[in-house]
Backbone bond lengths (Angstrom), bond angles and torsions (degrees), N, CA, C in turn:
res aa  C-N    CA-C-N  psi(-1)  N-CA   C-N-CA  omega(-1)  CA-C   N-CA-C  phi
1 M - - - 1.407 - - 1.544 116.61 -
2 F 1.373 113.01 -20.92 1.447 117.86 -175.24 1.539 109.42 -119.24
3 G 1.324 118.89 19.72 1.413 119.02 -177.87 1.523 118.31 -53.91
4 F 1.348 113.43 -27.86 1.434 120.31 179.73 1.482 111.61 -65.88
5 L 1.359 120.73 -19.16 1.448 122.63 178.98 1.524 114.09 -85.36
6 R 1.297 117.76 -12.61 1.487 117.87 -173.30 1.499 114.71 -64.53
7 R 1.253 118.13 -23.22 1.441 119.34 175.32 1.528 116.33 -60.58
8 Y 1.359 115.04 -19.93 1.449 122.71 173.67 1.503 115.97 -89.36
9 F 1.364 113.70 1.56 1.382 121.38 -168.90 1.591 115.81 -48.69
10 M 1.354 115.62 128.60 1.442 124.64 172.67 1.458 110.10 -141.51
11 S 1.319 121.37 92.50 1.384 127.50 -171.82 1.580 115.92 -76.98
12 E 1.343 112.62 -16.11 1.501 117.66 -171.05 1.581 110.10 -95.76
13 G 1.374 118.03 10.31 1.407 118.39 178.26 1.544 112.45 78.33
14 V 1.327 115.25 -154.33 1.462 122.72 177.56 1.446 114.34 -115.89
15 S 1.268 116.18 130.20 1.502 119.77 -176.41 1.548 108.39 -74.27
16 P 1.276 120.17 158.66 1.452 125.12 176.47 1.528 110.17 -59.99
17 E 1.366 116.63 -37.09 1.383 120.90 179.01 1.533 115.85 -63.92
18 A 1.404 113.78 -42.86 1.399 119.60 174.94 1.524 113.66 -67.62
19 S 1.318 117.35 -29.76 1.513 120.22 176.08 1.592 109.56 -71.52
20 D 1.303 111.32 -40.66 1.463 114.07 -177.23 1.499 117.49 -69.85
21 Y 1.336 113.47 -35.34 1.414 119.90 -171.61 1.535 116.38 -107.25
22 T 1.369 116.34 6.17 1.445 118.80 171.47 1.510 112.10 -70.90
23 P 1.279 120.22 117.33 1.467 121.88 -178.77 1.526 112.16 -67.55
24 E 1.334 115.81 152.95 1.497 121.50 178.39 1.523 108.08 -71.05
25 N 1.340 112.89 136.86 1.464 120.17 172.60 1.496 103.92 -91.76
26 E 1.357 119.33 112.34 1.476 120.23 -174.09 1.565 111.38 -73.17
27 T 1.305 118.56 -25.53 1.417 121.04 176.79 1.510 112.60 -68.66
28 E 1.364 116.64 -42.74 1.491 122.85 175.42 1.531 109.12 -59.57
29 S 1.329 117.59 -47.35 1.492 121.55 175.94 1.436 114.27 -58.37
30 R 1.298 118.85 -43.51 1.423 124.36 179.22 1.530 111.58 -63.98
31 V 1.372 116.63 -42.29 1.421 119.23 -174.33 1.622 111.15 -69.64
32 I 1.331 112.99 -44.80 1.469 115.70 178.80 1.535 112.40 -66.57
33 Q 1.316 120.43 -29.86 1.427 123.19 -179.72 1.555 104.49 -77.15
34 A 1.278 120.12 -35.07 1.497 121.07 177.62 1.555 111.48 -66.04
35 C 1.382 115.72 -31.24 1.507 119.56 176.31 1.583 107.78 -69.22
36 R 1.291 115.70 -40.74 1.491 118.84 179.17 1.549 110.04 -65.25
37 D 1.261 114.07 -41.64 1.475 116.95 179.13 1.560 110.98 -63.52
38 R 1.275 117.23 -44.20 1.436 121.95 -172.96 1.551 110.26 -72.65
39 F 1.348 115.94 -33.20 1.467 121.03 177.03 1.520 111.54 -76.45
40 G 1.298 118.25 -36.94 1.408 124.68 177.65 1.500 111.72 99.77
41 P 1.309 120.58 161.50 1.500 121.66 -179.00 1.541 108.00 -80.82
42 P 1.338 112.72 153.14 1.455 119.49 174.83 1.578 110.59 -80.78
43 P 1.268 118.74 155.88 1.526 128.61 -14.05 1.550 111.57 -63.98
44 R 1.294 118.53 141.09 1.425 120.67 -174.97 1.592 106.50 -122.63
45 A 1.295 115.08 148.90 1.523 123.39 173.38 1.434 108.88 -123.29
46 L 1.284 117.80 92.75 1.474 124.77 -179.00 1.518 111.46 -69.71
47 D 1.290 117.60 148.52 1.476 119.06 172.75 1.578 108.35 -71.91
48 E 1.315 116.62 167.60 1.465 123.00 -171.41 1.495 113.46 -54.76
49 Q 1.350 117.34 -37.95 1.468 123.18 -174.26 1.570 105.53 -73.75
50 D 1.289 118.37 -47.68 1.511 119.09 -175.32 1.554 107.75 -70.81
51 A 1.362 120.87 -32.14 1.417 121.52 -179.94 1.521 110.32 -70.20
52 A 1.331 119.19 -35.26 1.410 126.28 178.66 1.545 108.74 -67.91
53 A 1.285 118.51 -38.54 1.497 125.46 176.51 1.436 112.89 -60.33
54 C 1.381 118.59 -27.87 1.470 122.07 -178.11 1.517 111.41 -87.47
55 Q 1.259 120.15 -6.93 1.531 122.18 -175.11 1.450 109.89 -64.29
56 V 1.372 111.97 130.41 1.464 115.28 170.07 1.501 110.51 -103.18
57 N 1.404 115.05 122.81 1.420 121.33 -174.89 1.533 111.62 -124.22
58 L 1.318 117.95 145.23 1.473 121.25 174.84 1.571 106.54 -104.66
59 T 1.305 112.81 142.50 1.433 116.16 170.01 1.518 113.94 -66.48
60 P 1.282 125.98 152.96 1.426 124.75 179.21 1.492 116.92 -46.41
61 E 1.394 112.30 -42.93 1.506 116.97 178.41 1.523 113.59 -60.56
62 V 1.296 116.03 -47.00 1.391 123.16 -177.06 1.601 111.75 -71.12
63 D 1.298 114.68 -39.55 1.498 122.95 178.42 1.445 106.71 -62.93
64 S 1.274 122.47 -43.63 1.524 124.68 176.88 1.497 111.04 -53.93
65 L 1.311 115.32 -51.75 1.470 119.69 -176.93 1.561 111.12 -62.19
66 F 1.314 121.06 -42.30 1.352 121.91 -175.61 1.492 109.63 -76.47
67 T 1.356 118.00 -36.86 1.512 119.53 178.44 1.562 109.62 -66.20
68 K 1.339 117.22 -45.47 1.395 121.44 -177.26 1.610 110.68 -55.94
69 S 1.308 116.42 -39.84 1.486 118.82 -179.97 1.487 115.87 -92.19
70 K 1.342 116.22 9.65 1.481 122.58 -177.84 1.467 110.90 45.75
71 D 1.358 115.61 50.63 1.458 121.55 -173.77 1.489 110.61 -66.91
72 P 1.326 116.25 133.74 1.516 121.40 176.09 1.519 117.53 -54.31
73 M 1.351 111.16 -23.76 1.415 118.04 -177.71 1.536 114.84 -71.18
74 L 1.275 116.96 -10.60 1.434 122.31 173.53 1.498 112.37 -63.79
75 R 1.303 111.86 -19.72 1.554 117.01 -178.97 1.515 104.94 -63.93
76 I 1.309 123.02 -31.34 1.461 122.85 177.54 1.503 109.67 -59.10
77 L 1.270 123.23 -43.35 1.473 122.02 178.69 1.524 112.70 -65.95
78 T 1.393 115.52 -35.75 1.445 119.23 -179.96 1.505 109.94 -68.35
79 D 1.330 119.16 -33.24 1.500 123.14 -168.16 1.491 109.91 -106.07
80 Q 1.373 121.49 5.36 1.417 122.38 -173.41 1.562 111.78 -62.32
81 A 1.345 116.81 -30.15 1.535 115.86 -178.72 1.502 108.40 -72.72
82 R 1.334 119.25 -29.52 1.489 118.39 176.20 1.534 108.05 -68.11
83 L 1.251 117.46 -43.07 1.473 120.39 175.67 1.573 114.05 -56.79
84 R 1.257 112.36 -43.42 1.504 120.70 -177.48 1.548 110.41 -66.10
85 D 1.348 112.78 -44.05 1.504 118.86 -174.32 1.533 117.62 -86.32
86 Y 1.357 112.71 -30.01 1.411 124.09 -174.06 1.533 117.97 -116.07
87 G 1.321 114.95 -14.01 1.396 121.04 -168.09 1.572 112.63 -66.61
88 H 1.331 114.96 155.82 1.457 126.16 173.92 1.539 108.95 -111.19
89 V 1.310 115.12 137.26 1.456 119.51 -177.18 1.510 112.73 -90.76
90 V 1.364 112.93 125.85 1.482 120.96 178.07 1.493 107.70 -132.45
91 W 1.317 115.05 171.33 1.444 115.82 175.21 1.570 106.83 -81.40
92 G 1.334 118.46 140.60 1.417 128.38 168.29 1.525 110.91 -107.95
93 Q 1.316 117.50 142.66 1.435 123.85 -179.12 1.475 109.92 -124.18
94 L 1.334 118.46 118.67 1.405 124.00 179.16 1.514 113.85 -60.83
95 V 1.321 118.87 133.16 1.440 128.46 170.22 1.554 108.55 -95.49
96 Q 1.282 112.97 -60.07 1.454 121.20 173.86 1.525 110.75 -157.42
97 A 1.245 115.60 161.23 1.553 119.72 -178.74 1.535 106.82 -150.92
98 N 1.348 112.47 157.52 1.473 118.71 171.96 1.523 109.73 -57.23
99 R 1.314 115.66 134.43 1.420 119.87 -170.59 1.506 113.59 -63.11
100 L 1.347 114.94 -24.48 1.518 114.88 176.61 1.524 115.81 -62.91
101 L 1.311 112.66 -22.06 1.498 117.74 179.69 1.535 114.43 -67.68
102 F 1.312 116.15 -9.94 1.483 123.25 172.64 1.462 113.84 -91.10
103 D 1.285 119.53 -5.05 1.468 126.66 -176.30 1.487 106.57 -101.98
104 P 1.407 116.79 116.63 1.454 121.81 -179.96 1.540 115.53 -62.94
105 S 1.317 116.88 -16.60 1.446 120.68 179.78 1.575 111.55 -88.80
106 N 1.308 119.15 -6.43 1.440 123.93 178.98 1.496 110.83 -70.86
107 K 1.340 116.58 138.09 1.458 121.51 -177.18 1.608 108.57 -115.23
108 H 1.317 113.92 -5.52 1.502 114.62 -174.31 1.576 113.11 -86.21
109 T 1.282 118.07 140.99 1.421 123.76 169.75 1.565 106.47 -84.14
110 L 1.303 112.13 123.51 1.521 116.73 -170.03 1.556 110.20 -135.02
111 A 1.295 112.00 174.11 1.472 122.02 -168.18 1.542 112.49 -84.55
112 A 1.317 115.94 150.19 1.434 121.17 175.04 1.535 106.26 -151.28
113 N 1.381 112.62 165.34 1.504 118.30 171.08 1.550 104.11 -115.38
114 V 1.377 112.06 139.36 1.486 117.64 178.55 1.559 109.57 -136.68
115 V 1.264 115.84 163.00 1.388 124.65 168.87 1.534 108.41 -120.92
116 Y 1.347 116.55 153.23 1.411 123.67 -179.32 1.462 112.19 -162.55
117 S 1.307 120.95 164.46 1.412 125.47 175.54 1.503 113.02 -139.12
118 L 1.338 110.25 149.60 1.464 116.60 177.44 1.597 111.72 -90.05
119 D 1.362 112.19 -7.50 1.447 117.01 -179.23 1.531 113.68 -75.27
120 P 1.339 114.89 123.01 1.483 114.75 -174.96 1.529 113.19 -65.20
121 Y 1.363 117.35 -9.44 1.418 123.10 172.03 1.516 112.91 -51.58
122 F 1.349 116.62 -34.54 1.419 122.48 -171.49 1.557 108.33 -88.22
123 D 1.284 119.72 -2.48 1.490 118.69 175.14 1.535 111.58 -53.99
124 G 1.275 117.14 -35.34 1.462 121.95 -176.08 1.543 111.03 -119.95
125 R 1.275 117.55 20.09 1.489 118.07 -176.61 1.567 106.14 -137.69
126 V 1.262 113.04 55.39 1.548 118.97 176.13 1.527 108.85 -60.88
127 D 1.289 118.87 -34.51 1.471 120.13 -178.86 1.496 113.41 -55.42
128 L 1.342 119.83 -33.55 1.458 122.17 178.48 1.584 110.18 -71.59
129 L 1.316 115.95 -38.35 1.502 119.44 175.77 1.581 109.16 -65.23
130 S 1.253 112.79 -38.93 1.493 118.94 177.10 1.556 115.61 -60.48
131 R 1.353 114.01 -39.69 1.463 122.15 179.96 1.540 105.76 -69.24
132 I 1.302 120.88 -38.42 1.421 120.53 179.28 1.470 113.10 -67.51
133 A 1.350 115.87 -42.69 1.442 120.03 -179.97 1.502 112.70 -66.67
134 L 1.351 116.54 -45.44 1.425 120.11 179.99 1.515 112.74 -64.79
135 G 1.361 114.18 -38.00 1.524 118.27 176.87 1.467 114.18 -64.67
136 L 1.339 116.98 -35.41 1.508 121.19 176.32 1.561 107.80 -66.34
137 F 1.321 117.29 -48.84 1.402 121.10 -175.21 1.462 112.08 -61.86
138 A 1.325 115.93 -38.37 1.476 121.54 -178.19 1.506 111.55 -58.90
139 Q 1.343 117.06 -24.08 1.489 122.47 -177.99 1.524 111.01 -91.77
140 K 1.242 119.94 7.26 1.476 123.35 -179.58 1.543 107.69 -61.38
141 G 1.354 113.24 130.47 1.472 117.77 179.18 1.553 114.17 86.04
142 T 1.350 114.45 1.64 1.434 118.71 178.10 1.542 112.93 -106.40
143 F 1.253 117.86 177.18 1.474 123.17 174.98 1.511 109.95 -124.97
144 P 1.310 115.89 88.30 1.463 120.70 -176.16 1.539 113.97 -61.14
145 D 1.290 113.86 148.05 1.511 120.14 179.69 1.495 111.39 -66.49
146 D 1.334 115.71 -35.22 1.467 123.30 176.75 1.540 110.52 -71.20
147 P 1.332 116.42 117.68 1.473 118.45 -177.31 1.546 110.49 -66.65
148 E 1.352 118.68 -32.17 1.456 120.78 -179.03 1.505 110.40 -69.56
149 I 1.399 120.83 -46.07 1.339 124.55 174.16 1.511 116.18 -59.64
150 R 1.316 109.26 -36.29 1.503 117.99 179.12 1.485 111.46 -57.08
151 K 1.313 121.67 -32.45 1.451 124.08 -177.22 1.560 107.17 -67.44
152 F 1.237 118.77 -39.93 1.504 124.36 -177.25 1.619 107.26 -71.84
153 V 1.315 114.68 -45.31 1.435 119.10 -174.98 1.535 108.75 -66.43
154 R 1.321 114.35 -34.14 1.557 117.87 174.08 1.560 111.23 -58.07
155 V 1.327 116.67 -40.80 1.474 117.66 -178.08 1.535 110.33 -71.82
156 I 1.379 115.29 -35.96 1.456 117.24 178.94 1.519 110.81 -68.82
157 T 1.302 116.81 -33.08 1.464 120.94 -177.34 1.598 111.11 -78.04
158 D 1.298 114.22 -44.44 1.457 115.87 178.89 1.588 107.07 -106.23
159 E 1.322 116.29 100.86 1.440 120.31 -171.84 1.474 116.64 -70.59
160 R 1.362 114.74 0.94 1.473 118.19 176.47 1.538 111.88 -90.67
161 I 1.288 117.64 -11.14 1.465 125.73 179.67 1.497 110.18 -86.48
162 R 1.346 121.99 138.61 1.410 123.49 -177.34 1.511 113.11 -116.18
163 I 1.342 117.41 149.94 1.422 123.54 165.37 1.559 104.62 -133.12
164 M 1.360 112.49 113.42 1.465 119.32 179.55 1.586 108.14 -96.80
165 R 1.285 112.23 75.74 1.508 122.02 177.21 1.497 110.47 79.67
166 K 1.263 117.67 109.94 1.488 123.76 173.28 1.588 107.25 -149.22
167 E 1.320 112.13 129.99 1.522 116.81 178.02 1.481 111.63 -66.60
168 L 1.391 117.59 134.89 1.446 120.53 172.21 1.437 110.59 -74.49
169 P 1.358 121.78 156.29 1.454 121.37 177.12 1.495 111.28 -57.71
170 R 1.311 118.47 131.90 1.375 120.96 -176.82 1.530 114.11 -65.99
171 G 1.323 114.84 -24.72 1.432 119.59 177.57 1.531 111.68 -68.06
172 Y 1.346 116.71 -22.30 1.426 124.38 175.23 1.482 114.22 -81.73
173 C 1.362 112.57 -21.25 1.548 117.20 -171.90 1.548 108.74 -117.98
174 G 1.304 115.34 38.59 1.516 118.34 174.35 1.503 114.94 60.03
175 G 1.440 115.15 28.49 1.412 116.09 -178.62 1.516 114.90 84.16
176 R 1.258 118.10 -6.43 1.561 124.12 -179.60 1.440 113.11 -91.00
177 S 1.320 117.87 159.29 1.539 121.26 -180.00 1.588 108.01 -93.85
178 I 1.290 115.07 118.71 1.430 120.99 177.19 1.525 109.84 -134.74
179 Y 1.317 118.43 136.31 1.378 122.84 -173.02 1.686 110.08 -111.33
180 F 1.307 111.45 145.26 1.446 120.57 174.44 1.555 106.27 -108.20
181 T 1.347 113.87 141.44 1.491 119.66 173.84 1.422 112.84 -158.09
182 N 1.416 114.61 164.57 1.428 121.31 170.84 1.545 105.81 -92.42
183 C 1.297 115.84 151.86 1.481 120.40 172.05 1.459 110.37 -154.32
184 F 1.360 114.52 167.76 1.432 121.60 173.95 1.556 108.79 -96.77
185 I 1.326 119.47 143.37 1.418 124.54 169.81 1.544 107.51 -118.07
186 Q 1.353 107.34 125.63 1.533 112.27 -179.75 1.531 106.14 -105.85
187 P 1.337 114.92 125.29 1.577 115.45 -178.08 1.477 113.95 -56.08
188 S 1.337 121.69 -35.14 1.437 119.76 -179.95 1.538 113.21 -67.72
189 H 1.268 119.94 -9.31 1.442 121.43 175.85 1.535 113.88 -88.21
190 L 1.349 114.35 -2.37 1.507 120.35 -173.87 1.565 108.19 -114.94
191 P 1.256 112.79 143.56 1.509 115.13 169.07 1.517 110.22 -59.46
192 E 1.323 119.39 141.44 1.476 121.82 -179.58 1.540 113.28 68.11
193 N 1.408 117.11 4.63 1.431 120.91 178.65 1.542 117.00 59.22
194 C 1.313 115.33 25.06 1.483 117.33 178.56 1.553 107.66 -160.67
195 L 1.343 108.82 168.22 1.535 117.76 175.64 1.528 108.13 -76.02
196 R 1.304 117.36 116.97 1.431 120.14 169.74 1.544 110.64 -116.29
197 R 1.272 117.71 -16.41 1.490 120.56 179.64 1.598 105.01 -132.78
198 P 1.320 118.39 153.65 1.431 118.40 176.74 1.564 117.07 -88.54
199 T 1.359 112.21 4.33 1.470 116.38 -178.25 1.512 109.60 -122.80
200 F 1.352 114.08 130.83 1.461 118.33 -179.22 1.575 109.63 -153.25
201 P 1.292 115.16 157.62 1.493 119.34 -178.39 1.514 107.52 -73.50
202 L 1.338 111.24 138.78 1.397 119.84 -168.43 1.614 108.03 -125.77
203 L 1.339 118.78 140.59 1.475 120.13 177.27 1.518 107.62 -100.88
204 V 1.390 114.67 128.35 1.434 120.97 -179.56 1.561 107.22 -133.37
205 C 1.291 115.79 146.92 1.473 118.30 179.57 1.533 105.61 -142.32
206 F 1.320 117.22 77.55 1.423 125.72 -163.69 1.474 112.59 -55.61
207 R 1.294 120.78 -43.95 1.455 122.73 -176.13 1.483 115.44 -76.89
208 K 1.385 119.34 -17.57 1.457 119.89 -178.64 1.488 115.42 -109.21
209 T 1.359 118.81 -17.43 1.437 121.20 179.09 1.525 112.49 -161.59
210 E 1.298 116.19 155.69 1.466 121.94 173.32 1.533 112.56 -87.64
211 A 1.408 113.19 -10.35 1.490 121.24 179.83 1.486 110.22 -69.52
212 V 1.346 115.73 155.55 1.491 123.53 167.97 1.550 107.06 -137.69
213 M 1.292 113.74 163.75 1.438 118.36 175.24 1.496 108.85 -148.74
214 V 1.336 118.70 158.77 1.461 122.77 175.17 1.552 108.41 -73.45
215 L 1.342 116.33 137.89 1.438 120.99 173.21 1.534 107.38 -76.05
216 P 1.363 116.68 119.39 1.463 120.14 -178.74 1.519 113.26 -50.13
217 S 1.277 118.79 143.04 1.454 125.48 -172.37 1.580 108.44 -67.08
218 R 1.247 120.32 -17.85 1.516 119.69 176.44 1.532 111.92 -61.91
219 F 1.371 114.44 -16.84 1.504 119.75 -179.83 1.568 107.80 -103.51
220 W 1.283 119.78 3.76 1.454 119.80 177.52 1.496 109.30 -85.83
221 P 1.419 117.51 152.44 1.450 114.87 173.59 1.453 110.35 -72.32
222 E 1.364 112.13 155.74 1.517 117.45 -178.13 1.532 110.55 -57.18
223 E 1.293 117.10 -32.25 1.471 123.83 177.30 1.479 114.03 -50.96
224 Y 1.375 114.50 -44.50 1.470 117.74 -176.38 1.511 110.47 -86.50
225 V 1.321 118.77 -29.32 1.462 119.99 174.49 1.486 112.27 -62.65
226 S 1.352 115.50 -38.33 1.454 120.67 177.69 1.508 111.73 -68.24
227 Q 1.289 117.27 -37.80 1.471 120.61 -178.23 1.517 106.02 -68.17
228 W 1.320 117.48 -45.05 1.483 121.95 174.30 1.522 115.64 -50.54
229 A 1.320 110.34 -53.73 1.447 119.26 -172.09 1.634 107.89 -67.31
230 S 1.263 117.82 -27.88 1.434 120.25 -176.26 1.558 113.75 -86.35
231 Q 1.400 112.21 -8.64 1.401 117.86 178.90 1.579 109.62 -79.65
232 R 1.354 116.66 133.47 1.430 119.29 -179.73 1.529 105.81 -77.82
233 S 1.337 116.96 138.95 1.428 120.83 175.98 1.534 110.10 -68.13
234 P 1.397 115.28 137.69 1.454 115.94 -179.38 1.487 112.39 -67.91
235 A 1.357 114.26 154.20 1.462 118.04 174.51 1.531 110.30 -70.28
236 I 1.271 115.87 138.71 1.461 121.58 179.30 1.566 109.39 -105.77
237 P 1.372 115.03 118.63 1.446 114.71 -178.90 1.520 112.18 -61.03
C-alpha cells in the first residue's frame, strides 16, 4: 500500500550530521505553533461542540474486531479525554496506515503507525521525521541486522502486532529522541476526510498515557488545511 514511498527510502536512519545541520523550516514551526494556539494550553475545557469534534469513535464492525482480540489500541479510546484536555501538540509523521484511510468515501476509524518527538527541535524539521518514517517503512518485510530496529520493522510487517509508544534507538535518529506508536486515524478529523499528506498535528500526553490521537483539523490553521486539501491523494496499488 505504500510502494509509492519507496523512492525516498533511507534505511539507515538520520546521521548526527544531518540532524545537526538541517535548517529550521519556519513555515512548519509557524503551523504547529498556530495549532497549539488554536487548541489552547492544557489543562483545557473545550465547549461542547469542540469536545464532540475531538471524539474518537469506532464503527460497530471495527469495534467488534478490536474488542474480540482485546487489542491494546483500545487504550486510545479509554484515554482520549486525557489527550483532549491535557495533550500537547506535536508533529506526527505517518509510517503506514490502512489503505482505506486514503479513500475519501471511507467512514471507518482505522489503525496506523506514526513517529513523533517531544523535542521542540522538530517543530521546524519535519523532513527529519519523514526520513525516519520512510526508512522504517522501506524495511518492511525484511530482517534488519540491528535487533532494536528489528522490533519496529516486525510491527510494520505484521500489522496485527502493536507498539504503544516506544523510543527508537537514538543512534538511528541522529542522537534525537523520536517515538514510534500505533494510533487510530478518524476520517472526520482530517480535511477532505482522508489522508492526503503524511504529516499532521498529533496530541500526546506523555505523563498520563501512551496513547496519541490526531488533532482534529478544526484546530488547524487555514494555511495548513488549504495545503492538505490541495495535495493530490497518492495512488494506492
